[in-house]
All heavy atoms as TSV, in Angstrom:
chain	resi	resn	atom	element	x	y	z
A	1	MET	N	N	188.151	103.535	33.229
A	1	MET	CA	C	188.561	104.472	32.203
A	1	MET	C	C	189.813	103.940	31.511
A	1	MET	O	O	190.738	103.478	32.157
A	1	MET	CB	C	188.822	105.843	32.818
A	1	MET	CG	C	189.365	106.845	31.837
A	1	MET	SD	S	189.671	108.433	32.626
A	1	MET	CE	C	188.510	109.400	31.723
A	2	SER	N	N	189.844	104.033	30.199
A	2	SER	CA	C	190.985	103.562	29.418
A	2	SER	C	C	191.881	104.725	29.024
A	2	SER	O	O	191.429	105.854	28.897
A	2	SER	CB	C	190.510	102.863	28.156
A	2	SER	OG	O	189.778	101.720	28.476
A	3	THR	N	N	193.122	104.409	28.811
A	3	THR	CA	C	194.082	105.406	28.351
A	3	THR	C	C	194.358	105.175	26.877
A	3	THR	O	O	194.479	104.029	26.435
A	3	THR	CB	C	195.393	105.288	29.142
A	3	THR	OG1	O	195.103	105.498	30.519
A	3	THR	CG2	C	196.409	106.307	28.680
A	4	ALA	N	N	194.466	106.250	26.130
A	4	ALA	CA	C	194.793	106.170	24.711
A	4	ALA	C	C	195.901	107.162	24.409
A	4	ALA	O	O	195.945	108.251	24.974
A	4	ALA	CB	C	193.570	106.482	23.859
A	5	PHE	N	N	196.781	106.764	23.526
A	5	PHE	CA	C	197.862	107.624	23.061
A	5	PHE	C	C	197.677	107.835	21.570
A	5	PHE	O	O	197.446	106.884	20.830
A	5	PHE	CB	C	199.228	106.970	23.311
A	5	PHE	CG	C	199.495	106.679	24.756
A	5	PHE	CD1	C	199.224	105.434	25.293
A	5	PHE	CD2	C	200.026	107.661	25.585
A	5	PHE	CE1	C	199.473	105.158	26.626
A	5	PHE	CE2	C	200.274	107.400	26.921
A	5	PHE	CZ	C	199.993	106.144	27.445
A	6	VAL	N	N	197.745	109.079	21.139
A	6	VAL	CA	C	197.662	109.410	19.723
A	6	VAL	C	C	199.043	109.878	19.304
A	6	VAL	O	O	199.550	110.874	19.816
A	6	VAL	CB	C	196.600	110.506	19.458
A	6	VAL	CG1	C	196.551	110.837	17.976
A	6	VAL	CG2	C	195.242	110.058	19.975
A	7	ILE	N	N	199.648	109.124	18.390
A	7	ILE	CA	C	201.035	109.357	18.012
A	7	ILE	C	C	201.133	109.717	16.539
A	7	ILE	O	O	200.614	108.996	15.677
A	7	ILE	CB	C	201.891	108.088	18.271
A	7	ILE	CG1	C	201.705	107.575	19.699
A	7	ILE	CG2	C	203.351	108.355	17.946
A	7	ILE	CD1	C	202.200	108.489	20.778
A	8	GLY	N	N	201.791	110.814	16.259
A	8	GLY	CA	C	202.052	111.201	14.879
A	8	GLY	C	C	203.349	110.566	14.398
A	8	GLY	O	O	203.931	109.714	15.069
A	9	ASN	N	N	203.788	110.978	13.243
A	9	ASN	CA	C	205.025	110.406	12.722
A	9	ASN	C	C	206.117	111.458	12.565
A	9	ASN	O	O	207.038	111.301	11.792
A	9	ASN	CB	C	204.783	109.663	11.401
A	9	ASN	CG	C	204.209	110.558	10.330
A	9	ASN	OD1	O	203.352	111.375	10.600
A	9	ASN	ND2	N	204.649	110.396	9.105
A	10	GLY	N	N	206.032	112.499	13.369
A	10	GLY	CA	C	207.015	113.570	13.308
A	10	GLY	C	C	208.195	113.356	14.245
A	10	GLY	O	O	208.287	112.352	14.965
A	11	LEU	N	N	209.098	114.300	14.250
A	11	LEU	CA	C	210.318	114.210	15.053
A	11	LEU	C	C	210.064	114.246	16.558
A	11	LEU	O	O	210.898	113.784	17.334
A	11	LEU	CB	C	211.274	115.335	14.672
A	11	LEU	CG	C	211.858	115.255	13.260
A	11	LEU	CD1	C	212.709	116.489	12.976
A	11	LEU	CD2	C	212.667	113.988	13.093
A	12	SER	N	N	208.924	114.755	16.984
A	12	SER	CA	C	208.660	114.857	18.422
A	12	SER	C	C	208.580	113.494	19.102
A	12	SER	O	O	208.733	113.392	20.308
A	12	SER	CB	C	207.361	115.631	18.672
A	12	SER	OG	O	206.261	114.956	18.099
A	13	ARG	N	N	208.372	112.433	18.358
A	13	ARG	CA	C	208.305	111.095	18.947
A	13	ARG	C	C	209.636	110.357	18.897
A	13	ARG	O	O	209.741	109.216	19.339
A	13	ARG	CB	C	207.241	110.249	18.265
A	13	ARG	CG	C	207.605	109.821	16.867
A	13	ARG	CD	C	206.564	108.858	16.306
A	13	ARG	NE	N	206.880	108.491	14.964
A	13	ARG	CZ	C	207.646	107.450	14.633
A	13	ARG	NH1	N	208.174	106.699	15.562
A	13	ARG	NH2	N	207.895	107.182	13.376
A	14	LYS	N	N	210.654	111.005	18.405
A	14	LYS	CA	C	211.951	110.372	18.170
A	14	LYS	C	C	212.520	109.667	19.404
A	14	LYS	O	O	213.026	108.554	19.308
A	14	LYS	CB	C	212.954	111.410	17.664
A	14	LYS	CG	C	214.301	110.835	17.306
A	14	LYS	CD	C	215.228	111.899	16.756
A	14	LYS	CE	C	216.577	111.311	16.414
A	14	LYS	NZ	N	217.500	112.303	15.901
A	15	ASN	N	N	212.427	110.251	20.565
A	15	ASN	CA	C	213.024	109.680	21.773
A	15	ASN	C	C	212.014	108.957	22.655
A	15	ASN	O	O	212.279	108.713	23.833
A	15	ASN	CB	C	213.734	110.771	22.574
A	15	ASN	CG	C	214.924	111.321	21.814
A	15	ASN	OD1	O	215.645	110.577	21.170
A	15	ASN	ND2	N	215.111	112.623	21.867
A	16	ILE	N	N	210.876	108.592	22.098
A	16	ILE	CA	C	209.846	107.877	22.856
A	16	ILE	C	C	209.832	106.420	22.409
A	16	ILE	O	O	209.714	106.129	21.222
A	16	ILE	CB	C	208.459	108.506	22.624
A	16	ILE	CG1	C	208.440	109.954	23.089
A	16	ILE	CG2	C	207.375	107.692	23.328
A	16	ILE	CD1	C	207.173	110.702	22.713
A	17	ASN	N	N	209.942	105.510	23.373
A	17	ASN	CA	C	209.841	104.089	23.063
A	17	ASN	C	C	208.357	103.732	23.080
A	17	ASN	O	O	207.755	103.589	24.140
A	17	ASN	CB	C	210.626	103.253	24.068
A	17	ASN	CG	C	210.610	101.783	23.718
A	17	ASN	OD1	O	209.760	101.313	22.974
A	17	ASN	ND2	N	211.564	101.061	24.254
A	18	LEU	N	N	207.773	103.607	21.908
A	18	LEU	CA	C	206.340	103.364	21.811
A	18	LEU	C	C	205.946	102.004	22.367
A	18	LEU	O	O	204.829	101.830	22.849
A	18	LEU	CB	C	205.886	103.505	20.356
A	18	LEU	CG	C	206.099	104.894	19.758
A	18	LEU	CD1	C	205.675	104.915	18.299
A	18	LEU	CD2	C	205.368	105.952	20.544
A	19	ASN	N	N	206.830	101.047	22.332
A	19	ASN	CA	C	206.527	99.735	22.911
A	19	ASN	C	C	206.274	99.834	24.410
A	19	ASN	O	O	205.479	99.079	24.952
A	19	ASN	CB	C	207.655	98.738	22.623
A	19	ASN	CG	C	207.667	98.331	21.162
A	19	ASN	OD1	O	206.645	97.925	20.626
A	19	ASN	ND2	N	208.812	98.455	20.537
A	20	ASP	N	N	206.933	100.778	25.072
A	20	ASP	CA	C	206.719	100.985	26.508
A	20	ASP	C	C	205.311	101.492	26.809
A	20	ASP	O	O	204.763	101.232	27.873
A	20	ASP	CB	C	207.740	101.974	27.079
A	20	ASP	CG	C	209.146	101.408	27.147
A	20	ASP	OD1	O	209.311	100.166	27.013
A	20	ASP	OD2	O	210.081	102.205	27.323
A	21	LEU	N	N	204.713	102.222	25.882
A	21	LEU	CA	C	203.376	102.776	26.088
A	21	LEU	C	C	202.281	101.723	25.998
A	21	LEU	O	O	201.211	101.883	26.573
A	21	LEU	CB	C	203.089	103.881	25.066
A	21	LEU	CG	C	203.956	105.131	25.125
A	21	LEU	CD1	C	203.550	106.091	24.017
A	21	LEU	CD2	C	203.853	105.794	26.477
A	22	LYS	N	N	202.534	100.639	25.279
A	22	LYS	CA	C	201.502	99.622	25.050
A	22	LYS	C	C	200.907	99.068	26.337
A	22	LYS	O	O	199.731	98.743	26.387
A	22	LYS	CB	C	202.057	98.487	24.196
A	22	LYS	CG	C	202.142	98.832	22.743
A	22	LYS	CD	C	202.416	97.599	21.925
A	22	LYS	CE	C	202.103	97.909	20.477
A	22	LYS	NZ	N	201.810	96.729	19.705
A	23	SER	N	N	201.711	98.973	27.378
A	23	SER	CA	C	201.195	98.407	28.625
A	23	SER	C	C	200.276	99.381	29.377
A	23	SER	O	O	199.584	98.980	30.312
A	23	SER	CB	C	202.347	97.978	29.530
A	23	SER	OG	O	203.128	99.085	29.909
A	24	PHE	N	N	200.231	100.633	28.937
A	24	PHE	CA	C	199.415	101.642	29.603
A	24	PHE	C	C	198.108	101.957	28.878
A	24	PHE	O	O	197.239	102.623	29.433
A	24	PHE	CB	C	200.203	102.940	29.772
A	24	PHE	CG	C	201.386	102.805	30.673
A	24	PHE	CD1	C	202.656	102.704	30.148
A	24	PHE	CD2	C	201.231	102.744	32.050
A	24	PHE	CE1	C	203.768	102.572	30.973
A	24	PHE	CE2	C	202.326	102.603	32.889
A	24	PHE	CZ	C	203.589	102.509	32.349
A	25	GLY	N	N	197.964	101.541	27.622
A	25	GLY	CA	C	196.739	101.827	26.890
A	25	GLY	C	C	196.881	101.570	25.405
A	25	GLY	O	O	197.899	101.070	24.929
A	26	HIS	N	N	195.837	101.921	24.684
A	26	HIS	CA	C	195.813	101.740	23.234
A	26	HIS	C	C	196.601	102.844	22.546
A	26	HIS	O	O	196.606	103.986	23.000
A	26	HIS	CB	C	194.376	101.757	22.713
A	26	HIS	CG	C	193.588	100.567	23.140
A	26	HIS	ND1	N	193.838	99.296	22.689
A	26	HIS	CD2	C	192.551	100.456	23.998
A	26	HIS	CE1	C	192.996	98.457	23.245
A	26	HIS	NE2	N	192.198	99.142	24.062
A	27	ILE	N	N	197.227	102.483	21.440
A	27	ILE	CA	C	197.994	103.461	20.670
A	27	ILE	C	C	197.330	103.655	19.311
A	27	ILE	O	O	197.132	102.698	18.560
A	27	ILE	CB	C	199.451	103.010	20.493
A	27	ILE	CG1	C	200.116	102.890	21.863
A	27	ILE	CG2	C	200.210	103.990	19.594
A	27	ILE	CD1	C	201.540	102.392	21.824
A	28	TYR	N	N	196.973	104.899	19.035
A	28	TYR	CA	C	196.408	105.291	17.758
A	28	TYR	C	C	197.499	106.048	17.011
A	28	TYR	O	O	198.005	107.048	17.511
A	28	TYR	CB	C	195.178	106.182	17.952
A	28	TYR	CG	C	194.032	105.435	18.581
A	28	TYR	CD1	C	193.968	105.259	19.961
A	28	TYR	CD2	C	193.037	104.891	17.795
A	28	TYR	CE1	C	192.930	104.546	20.541
A	28	TYR	CE2	C	191.984	104.178	18.371
A	28	TYR	CZ	C	191.954	104.012	19.747
A	28	TYR	OH	O	190.929	103.305	20.319
A	29	GLY	N	N	197.861	105.538	15.855
A	29	GLY	CA	C	198.940	106.146	15.089
A	29	GLY	C	C	198.423	106.857	13.858
A	29	GLY	O	O	197.337	106.547	13.350
A	30	CYS	N	N	199.198	107.805	13.380
A	30	CYS	CA	C	198.820	108.599	12.220
A	30	CYS	C	C	199.781	108.386	11.058
A	30	CYS	O	O	201.001	108.305	11.246
A	30	CYS	CB	C	198.817	110.088	12.580
A	30	CYS	SG	S	197.724	110.495	13.941
A	31	ASN	N	N	199.191	108.289	9.884
A	31	ASN	CA	C	199.923	108.309	8.624
A	31	ASN	C	C	201.088	107.335	8.554
A	31	ASN	O	O	200.895	106.138	8.689
A	31	ASN	CB	C	200.364	109.744	8.310
A	31	ASN	CG	C	199.184	110.674	8.180
A	31	ASN	OD1	O	198.164	110.309	7.595
A	31	ASN	ND2	N	199.280	111.854	8.752
A	32	ALA	N	N	202.298	107.822	8.340
A	32	ALA	CA	C	203.454	106.960	8.064
A	32	ALA	C	C	204.049	106.302	9.307
A	32	ALA	O	O	205.070	105.636	9.215
A	32	ALA	CB	C	204.529	107.760	7.331
A	33	LEU	N	N	203.410	106.446	10.452
A	33	LEU	CA	C	203.912	105.781	11.656
A	33	LEU	C	C	204.077	104.284	11.417
A	33	LEU	O	O	204.992	103.655	11.936
A	33	LEU	CB	C	202.975	106.029	12.837
A	33	LEU	CG	C	203.375	105.351	14.145
A	33	LEU	CD1	C	204.645	105.982	14.710
A	33	LEU	CD2	C	202.253	105.423	15.156
A	34	TYR	N	N	203.221	103.710	10.591
A	34	TYR	CA	C	203.252	102.272	10.341
A	34	TYR	C	C	204.595	101.797	9.780
A	34	TYR	O	O	204.925	100.614	9.886
A	34	TYR	CB	C	202.115	101.868	9.390
A	34	TYR	CG	C	202.442	102.021	7.931
A	34	TYR	CD1	C	202.823	100.917	7.180
A	34	TYR	CD2	C	202.395	103.258	7.298
A	34	TYR	CE1	C	203.132	101.041	5.831
A	34	TYR	CE2	C	202.697	103.397	5.972
A	34	TYR	CZ	C	203.060	102.283	5.232
A	34	TYR	OH	O	203.377	102.410	3.897
A	35	ARG	N	N	205.348	102.696	9.190
A	35	ARG	CA	C	206.664	102.315	8.637
A	35	ARG	C	C	207.638	101.894	9.728
A	35	ARG	O	O	208.538	101.090	9.474
A	35	ARG	CB	C	207.268	103.486	7.866
A	35	ARG	CG	C	206.509	103.874	6.620
A	35	ARG	CD	C	207.137	105.101	6.000
A	35	ARG	NE	N	206.364	105.607	4.886
A	35	ARG	CZ	C	206.480	106.838	4.418
A	35	ARG	NH1	N	207.340	107.689	4.989
A	35	ARG	NH2	N	205.755	107.238	3.394
A	36	ASP	N	N	207.480	102.438	10.932
A	36	ASP	CA	C	208.403	102.178	12.044
A	36	ASP	C	C	207.779	101.406	13.202
A	36	ASP	O	O	208.492	100.842	14.026
A	36	ASP	CB	C	208.926	103.500	12.623
A	36	ASP	CG	C	209.598	104.371	11.595
A	36	ASP	OD1	O	210.286	103.829	10.726
A	36	ASP	OD2	O	209.408	105.595	11.671
A	37	PHE	N	N	206.456	101.436	13.300
A	37	PHE	CA	C	205.790	100.896	14.476
A	37	PHE	C	C	204.368	100.495	14.096
A	37	PHE	O	O	203.718	101.172	13.305
A	37	PHE	CB	C	205.748	101.970	15.575
A	37	PHE	CG	C	205.048	101.555	16.824
A	37	PHE	CD1	C	205.697	100.769	17.763
A	37	PHE	CD2	C	203.737	101.945	17.057
A	37	PHE	CE1	C	205.050	100.376	18.924
A	37	PHE	CE2	C	203.081	101.560	18.217
A	37	PHE	CZ	C	203.739	100.774	19.146
A	38	ILE	N	N	203.869	99.422	14.684
A	38	ILE	CA	C	202.506	98.982	14.410
A	38	ILE	C	C	201.622	99.379	15.596
A	38	ILE	O	O	201.700	98.756	16.665
A	38	ILE	CB	C	202.451	97.469	14.175
A	38	ILE	CG1	C	203.277	97.118	12.944
A	38	ILE	CG2	C	201.010	97.007	14.001
A	38	ILE	CD1	C	203.480	95.643	12.729
A	39	PRO	N	N	200.801	100.421	15.409
A	39	PRO	CA	C	199.900	100.847	16.483
A	39	PRO	C	C	198.680	99.932	16.558
A	39	PRO	O	O	198.459	99.103	15.663
A	39	PRO	CB	C	199.501	102.262	16.056
A	39	PRO	CG	C	199.554	102.205	14.568
A	39	PRO	CD	C	200.689	101.277	14.228
A	40	ASP	N	N	197.868	100.101	17.596
A	40	ASP	CA	C	196.625	99.335	17.690
A	40	ASP	C	C	195.674	99.714	16.555
A	40	ASP	O	O	194.966	98.866	16.024
A	40	ASP	CB	C	195.953	99.575	19.046
A	40	ASP	CG	C	196.805	99.050	20.184
A	40	ASP	OD1	O	197.149	97.851	20.173
A	40	ASP	OD2	O	197.142	99.845	21.081
A	41	VAL	N	N	195.667	100.995	16.215
A	41	VAL	CA	C	194.844	101.508	15.118
A	41	VAL	C	C	195.661	102.558	14.376
A	41	VAL	O	O	196.278	103.419	14.998
A	41	VAL	CB	C	193.532	102.159	15.640
A	41	VAL	CG1	C	192.733	102.758	14.500
A	41	VAL	CG2	C	192.709	101.147	16.406
A	42	LEU	N	N	195.649	102.471	13.050
A	42	LEU	CA	C	196.321	103.464	12.211
A	42	LEU	C	C	195.263	104.304	11.508
A	42	LEU	O	O	194.292	103.762	10.971
A	42	LEU	CB	C	197.212	102.771	11.173
A	42	LEU	CG	C	198.010	103.668	10.248
A	42	LEU	CD1	C	199.058	104.464	11.028
A	42	LEU	CD2	C	198.682	102.849	9.152
A	43	VAL	N	N	195.446	105.623	11.519
A	43	VAL	CA	C	194.500	106.550	10.903
A	43	VAL	C	C	195.244	107.403	9.879
A	43	VAL	O	O	196.335	107.895	10.153
A	43	VAL	CB	C	193.857	107.470	11.971
A	43	VAL	CG1	C	192.902	108.456	11.335
A	43	VAL	CG2	C	193.159	106.646	13.027
A	44	SER	N	N	194.634	107.555	8.701
A	44	SER	CA	C	195.220	108.446	7.690
A	44	SER	C	C	194.100	109.155	6.949
A	44	SER	O	O	193.028	108.596	6.741
A	44	SER	CB	C	196.084	107.655	6.704
A	44	SER	OG	O	195.313	106.698	6.004
A	45	THR	N	N	194.351	110.406	6.583
A	45	THR	CA	C	193.347	111.167	5.842
A	45	THR	C	C	193.875	111.681	4.509
A	45	THR	O	O	193.104	111.964	3.608
A	45	THR	CB	C	192.831	112.369	6.662
A	45	THR	OG1	O	193.926	113.196	7.022
A	45	THR	CG2	C	192.102	111.900	7.908
A	46	ASP	N	N	195.180	111.782	4.389
A	46	ASP	CA	C	195.792	112.242	3.146
A	46	ASP	C	C	195.695	111.130	2.099
A	46	ASP	O	O	196.014	109.968	2.378
A	46	ASP	CB	C	197.264	112.598	3.413
A	46	ASP	CG	C	197.986	113.005	2.152
A	46	ASP	OD1	O	197.787	114.152	1.706
A	46	ASP	OD2	O	198.725	112.159	1.601
A	47	ASP	N	N	195.256	111.471	0.892
A	47	ASP	CA	C	195.086	110.465	-0.158
A	47	ASP	C	C	196.379	109.723	-0.481
A	47	ASP	O	O	196.365	108.507	-0.660
A	47	ASP	CB	C	194.549	111.113	-1.438
A	47	ASP	CG	C	193.095	111.530	-1.316
A	47	ASP	OD1	O	192.398	111.015	-0.423
A	47	ASP	OD2	O	192.654	112.374	-2.124
A	48	GLY	N	N	197.486	110.449	-0.540
A	48	GLY	CA	C	198.759	109.828	-0.906
A	48	GLY	C	C	199.206	108.783	0.093
A	48	GLY	O	O	199.543	107.647	-0.280
A	49	ILE	N	N	199.227	109.107	1.371
A	49	ILE	CA	C	199.685	108.158	2.388
A	49	ILE	C	C	198.652	107.044	2.561
A	49	ILE	O	O	199.016	105.883	2.788
A	49	ILE	CB	C	200.022	108.846	3.738
A	49	ILE	CG1	C	200.758	107.876	4.665
A	49	ILE	CG2	C	198.788	109.375	4.414
A	49	ILE	CD1	C	202.112	107.454	4.232
A	50	SER	N	N	197.371	107.360	2.425
A	50	SER	CA	C	196.337	106.327	2.525
A	50	SER	C	C	196.519	105.282	1.432
A	50	SER	O	O	196.404	104.076	1.681
A	50	SER	CB	C	194.938	106.946	2.435
A	50	SER	OG	O	194.700	107.781	3.540
A	51	GLN	N	N	196.827	105.734	0.235
A	51	GLN	CA	C	197.059	104.813	-0.881
A	51	GLN	C	C	198.322	103.988	-0.643
A	51	GLN	O	O	198.347	102.784	-0.913
A	51	GLN	CB	C	197.173	105.580	-2.205
A	51	GLN	CG	C	197.170	104.683	-3.419
A	51	GLN	CD	C	195.872	103.906	-3.557
A	51	GLN	OE1	O	194.783	104.458	-3.440
A	51	GLN	NE2	N	195.971	102.609	-3.786
A	52	GLU	N	N	199.365	104.620	-0.122
A	52	GLU	CA	C	200.606	103.902	0.201
A	52	GLU	C	C	200.327	102.787	1.212
A	52	GLU	O	O	200.816	101.659	1.056
A	52	GLU	CB	C	201.643	104.865	0.777
A	52	GLU	CG	C	202.917	104.181	1.223
A	52	GLU	CD	C	203.877	105.114	1.936
A	52	GLU	OE1	O	204.026	106.280	1.513
A	52	GLU	OE2	O	204.489	104.672	2.920
A	53	ILE	N	N	199.551	103.103	2.227
A	53	ILE	CA	C	199.225	102.124	3.257
A	53	ILE	C	C	198.421	100.973	2.648
A	53	ILE	O	O	198.707	99.797	2.913
A	53	ILE	CB	C	198.459	102.795	4.423
A	53	ILE	CG1	C	199.377	103.782	5.142
A	53	ILE	CG2	C	197.914	101.747	5.387
A	53	ILE	CD1	C	198.658	104.755	6.065
A	54	GLN	N	N	197.461	101.288	1.820
A	54	GLN	CA	C	196.673	100.248	1.153
A	54	GLN	C	C	197.557	99.357	0.283
A	54	GLN	O	O	197.455	98.133	0.321
A	54	GLN	CB	C	195.566	100.879	0.294
A	54	GLN	CG	C	194.468	101.545	1.075
A	54	GLN	CD	C	193.675	100.575	1.917
A	54	GLN	OE1	O	193.299	99.502	1.470
A	54	GLN	NE2	N	193.426	100.946	3.162
A	55	ASN	N	N	198.426	99.972	-0.488
A	55	ASN	CA	C	199.306	99.228	-1.391
A	55	ASN	C	C	200.311	98.353	-0.650
A	55	ASN	O	O	200.778	97.346	-1.181
A	55	ASN	CB	C	200.044	100.175	-2.331
A	55	ASN	CG	C	199.130	100.831	-3.333
A	55	ASN	OD1	O	198.016	100.376	-3.571
A	55	ASN	ND2	N	199.583	101.931	-3.899
A	56	SER	N	N	200.644	98.737	0.580
A	56	SER	CA	C	201.628	97.975	1.354
A	56	SER	C	C	201.068	96.656	1.885
A	56	SER	O	O	201.815	95.788	2.308
A	56	SER	CB	C	202.122	98.814	2.540
A	56	SER	OG	O	201.136	98.860	3.564
A	57	GLY	N	N	199.747	96.521	1.890
A	57	GLY	CA	C	199.115	95.340	2.448
A	57	GLY	C	C	198.864	95.430	3.940
A	57	GLY	O	O	198.316	94.505	4.544
A	58	TYR	N	N	199.251	96.528	4.543
A	58	TYR	CA	C	199.079	96.730	5.987
A	58	TYR	C	C	197.651	96.433	6.461
A	58	TYR	O	O	197.469	95.734	7.459
A	58	TYR	CB	C	199.502	98.157	6.334
A	58	TYR	CG	C	199.443	98.496	7.799
A	58	TYR	CD1	C	200.566	98.345	8.603
A	58	TYR	CD2	C	198.275	98.968	8.390
A	58	TYR	CE1	C	200.526	98.651	9.961
A	58	TYR	CE2	C	198.224	99.271	9.738
A	58	TYR	CZ	C	199.354	99.112	10.512
A	58	TYR	OH	O	199.300	99.414	11.860
A	59	PRO	N	N	196.613	96.948	5.761
A	59	PRO	CA	C	195.246	96.739	6.248
A	59	PRO	C	C	194.777	95.277	6.233
A	59	PRO	O	O	193.756	94.961	6.815
A	59	PRO	CB	C	194.389	97.574	5.297
A	59	PRO	CG	C	195.325	98.564	4.713
A	59	PRO	CD	C	196.653	97.855	4.626
A	60	LYS	N	N	195.500	94.419	5.578
A	60	LYS	CA	C	195.117	92.998	5.574
A	60	LYS	C	C	195.372	92.350	6.931
A	60	LYS	O	O	194.735	91.357	7.281
A	60	LYS	CB	C	195.870	92.248	4.489
A	60	LYS	CG	C	195.443	92.647	3.094
A	60	LYS	CD	C	196.225	91.893	2.052
A	60	LYS	CE	C	195.789	92.362	0.656
A	60	LYS	NZ	N	196.549	91.696	-0.390
A	61	LYS	N	N	196.312	92.908	7.698
A	61	LYS	CA	C	196.667	92.346	8.998
A	61	LYS	C	C	196.273	93.238	10.174
A	61	LYS	O	O	196.080	92.744	11.284
A	61	LYS	CB	C	198.185	92.139	9.088
A	61	LYS	CG	C	198.727	91.107	8.152
A	61	LYS	CD	C	200.220	90.957	8.370
A	61	LYS	CE	C	200.829	89.939	7.449
A	61	LYS	NZ	N	202.273	89.809	7.666
A	62	TYR	N	N	196.201	94.558	9.948
A	62	TYR	CA	C	196.035	95.515	11.056
A	62	TYR	C	C	194.898	96.487	10.756
A	62	TYR	O	O	194.527	96.699	9.606
A	62	TYR	CB	C	197.337	96.293	11.273
A	62	TYR	CG	C	198.540	95.423	11.386
A	62	TYR	CD1	C	199.462	95.317	10.362
A	62	TYR	CD2	C	198.761	94.655	12.552
A	62	TYR	CE1	C	200.576	94.502	10.470
A	62	TYR	CE2	C	199.873	93.834	12.664
A	62	TYR	CZ	C	200.778	93.759	11.621
A	62	TYR	OH	O	201.868	92.943	11.731
A	63	LYS	N	N	194.385	97.138	11.803
A	63	LYS	CA	C	193.300	98.107	11.650
A	63	LYS	C	C	193.831	99.408	11.049
A	63	LYS	O	O	194.799	99.986	11.542
A	63	LYS	CB	C	192.663	98.415	12.998
A	63	LYS	CG	C	191.895	97.266	13.567
A	63	LYS	CD	C	191.261	97.646	14.892
A	63	LYS	CE	C	190.579	96.448	15.498
A	63	LYS	NZ	N	190.017	96.779	16.818
A	64	HIS	N	N	193.157	99.855	9.999
A	64	HIS	CA	C	193.506	101.112	9.334
A	64	HIS	C	C	192.213	101.816	8.943
A	64	HIS	O	O	191.371	101.245	8.263
A	64	HIS	CB	C	194.349	100.837	8.071
A	64	HIS	CG	C	194.594	102.054	7.256
A	64	HIS	ND1	N	194.401	102.089	5.907
A	64	HIS	CD2	C	195.018	103.296	7.609
A	64	HIS	CE1	C	194.694	103.289	5.453
A	64	HIS	NE2	N	195.067	104.044	6.473
A	65	TYR	N	N	192.074	103.055	9.410
A	65	TYR	CA	C	190.905	103.859	9.075
A	65	TYR	C	C	191.338	105.065	8.253
A	65	TYR	O	O	192.348	105.704	8.568
A	65	TYR	CB	C	190.196	104.342	10.349
A	65	TYR	CG	C	189.622	103.204	11.165
A	65	TYR	CD1	C	190.227	102.829	12.354
A	65	TYR	CD2	C	188.490	102.513	10.734
A	65	TYR	CE1	C	189.707	101.787	13.117
A	65	TYR	CE2	C	187.975	101.467	11.490
A	65	TYR	CZ	C	188.589	101.121	12.672
A	65	TYR	OH	O	188.086	100.093	13.421
A	66	THR	N	N	190.540	105.362	7.227
A	66	THR	CA	C	190.820	106.538	6.398
A	66	THR	C	C	189.674	107.516	6.515
A	66	THR	O	O	188.582	107.188	6.897
A	66	THR	CB	C	190.997	106.150	4.917
A	66	THR	OG1	O	189.809	105.526	4.458
A	66	THR	CG2	C	192.172	105.239	4.738
């Protein structure tokens, strides 16, 4: 069985070192998380943030699902 962490980009993650979680499982990030941290998979559904992510070039190097 694999472990997965789903991380948003809100204040609740402020005191969590996401790099420490990588050794325990996959990290799925939401929306603007990519600005501070590169998750294993980034997911966005809002048109505005999805377009920002596309324009940044992020999907050329990393997994991004909309």
